C-alpha positions in Angstrom: -7.8 -7.3 62.8 -6.9 -9.2 65.8 -4.3 -8.2 68.3 -2.0 -11.0 67.1 -2.2 -9.7 63.5 -1.4 -6.2 64.6 1.6 -7.4 66.6 2.8 -9.5 63.6 2.4 -6.5 61.3 4.3 -4.2 63.6 7.1 -6.8 64.1 7.5 -7.3 60.4 7.6 -3.5 59.8 10.3 -3.2 62.4 12.4 -5.7 60.6 12.4 -3.5 57.5 13.7 -0.4 59.4 17.3 0.1 58.5 19.7 -0.7 61.4 21.3 2.7 61.1 18.1 4.3 62.1 18.1 2.3 65.3 21.8 3.1 66.1 22.6 5.7 68.7 24.0 9.0 67.6 27.8 9.1 67.6 29.6 11.0 70.3 29.7 14.8 69.8 33.4 15.6 69.1 33.2 19.4 69.4 35.3 20.9 72.1 38.2 19.9 74.3 37.3 17.0 76.7 37.1 18.6 80.1 35.5 15.6 81.8 37.7 12.9 81.6 39.8 10.9 84.0 38.5 7.5 83.1 39.5 6.2 86.5 41.6 3.2 87.2 44.9 5.0 86.5 45.4 3.6 83.0 45.8 6.4 80.5 43.4 7.6 77.8 42.9 8.7 74.3 41.1 12.0 73.9 39.6 13.1 70.5 38.1 16.5 69.8 37.3 19.0 67.0 37.8 22.7 67.5 38.2 25.6 65.0 38.4 23.3 62.0 41.1 21.1 63.4 40.9 17.6 64.8 43.0 16.5 67.8 43.9 13.0 68.9 45.8 12.9 72.2 47.2 10.1 74.3 47.9 10.8 77.9 49.2 9.0 81.0 50.0 12.0 83.1 47.5 10.9 85.8 48.2 7.2 85.5 49.1 5.0 88.5 52.5 3.4 87.9 53.3 5.8 85.1 57.0 5.8 86.0 57.1 2.0 85.8 55.6 1.5 82.3 55.5 3.0 78.9 52.0 2.8 77.4 51.8 2.3 73.7 48.8 3.9 71.9 48.4 2.8 68.3 45.8 3.1 65.6 44.6 4.6 62.4 42.4 7.4 61.2 40.9 7.0 57.7 38.9 9.5 55.8 37.0 9.4 52.5 39.0 12.5 51.4 42.5 14.0 51.9 43.9 14.5 55.4 46.9 16.6 56.5 48.4 15.6 59.9 51.1 17.1 62.1 52.6 15.8 65.3 52.3 18.0 68.4 54.0 17.2 71.7 55.6 14.1 70.1 59.0 12.7 70.7 61.0 12.2 67.5 64.0 9.9 67.0 64.5 6.3 67.8 64.5 6.4 71.6 62.3 4.2 73.8 59.6 6.9 73.9 59.8 8.0 70.3 56.5 8.5 68.5 55.5 7.9 64.9 52.8 9.4 62.7 52.7 7.8 59.2 50.5 9.4 56.6 48.8 6.9 54.2 50.2 6.8 50.7 46.8 7.8 49.3 46.7 10.9 51.6 43.4 9.8 53.1 44.5 9.0 56.6 47.4 8.1 58.9 48.6 5.5 61.3 50.1 6.5 64.7 52.2 5.0 67.5 52.6 7.1 70.6 54.8 5.6 73.3 53.5 7.7 76.2 55.4 7.8 79.5 53.9 10.0 82.2 53.1 12.6 79.6 50.9 13.4 76.5 51.4 13.0 72.8 49.1 14.5 70.1 48.3 14.5 66.4 46.5 17.5 64.9 44.9 17.0 61.6 42.6 18.6 59.0 40.3 17.2 56.4 39.2 18.7 53.1 35.8 20.5 52.8 34.4 17.5 50.8 35.2 15.0 53.5 32.2 13.2 55.0 33.5 10.7 57.6 36.5 9.8 59.8 37.0 6.2 60.8 39.0 5.6 63.9 40.7 2.3 65.0 42.3 2.6 68.4 44.5 0.3 70.5 46.3 0.5 73.8 49.3 -1.8 74.5 48.4 -4.0 71.5 44.8 -4.6 72.6 41.6 -3.0 71.4 41.2 0.2 73.5 38.5 -0.1 76.1 35.8 2.4 75.3 36.0 4.0 78.8 39.6 5.0 77.8 38.4 6.8 74.7 37.1 10.3 75.6 35.4 12.3 72.9 34.5 16.0 72.8 33.7 18.5 75.5 31.2 16.2 77.2 33.7 13.4 77.5 31.5 10.9 75.7 32.6 7.3 74.7 32.1 5.4 71.5 30.4 2.0 71.5 33.6 0.2 70.2 37.3 0.9 69.7 36.5 1.1 66.0 34.1 3.9 65.3 33.1 6.7 62.8 32.6 10.4 63.4 31.4 13.1 60.9 34.4 14.9 59.3 32.8 18.3 59.9 30.7 18.0 63.0 28.0 20.5 63.7 27.0 21.7 67.1 24.2 19.8 68.6 21.3 21.8 70.2 
């Protein structure tokens, strides 16, 4: 075999490798994000898993101009199985900083709108034992959230995009 034939054979074999095998591991969501001011003074969304409970928190407490502007964090979390969600540190009612968490009618996720003003808002949620994946879609002020503003797990990792998937029951990584 010539070098050219070997290169062609290897190239063809690589085309057959599923793209998922080439994808990077998703961020590890275990543990409260300790690292984490994304810099630039523009709020963040923190996501973590601890003691069987998921947490999704918006924060602007360290943001420059926080007294001048309400930041609106919106999005959805969708699961392949049932989800129960509860608002923590959210403002209820119809005021300018009121927050909304709307469970999906099929029970497999929820939409949220957190109007965060120099503070934090948080949803805590649990999934069933059979759940496999959670799909997140996150926005800040009506735009796809910059991934630097999405902080996941104790290591403060970031997803590749503002729409991403995490395992429903993450296992500690060695």
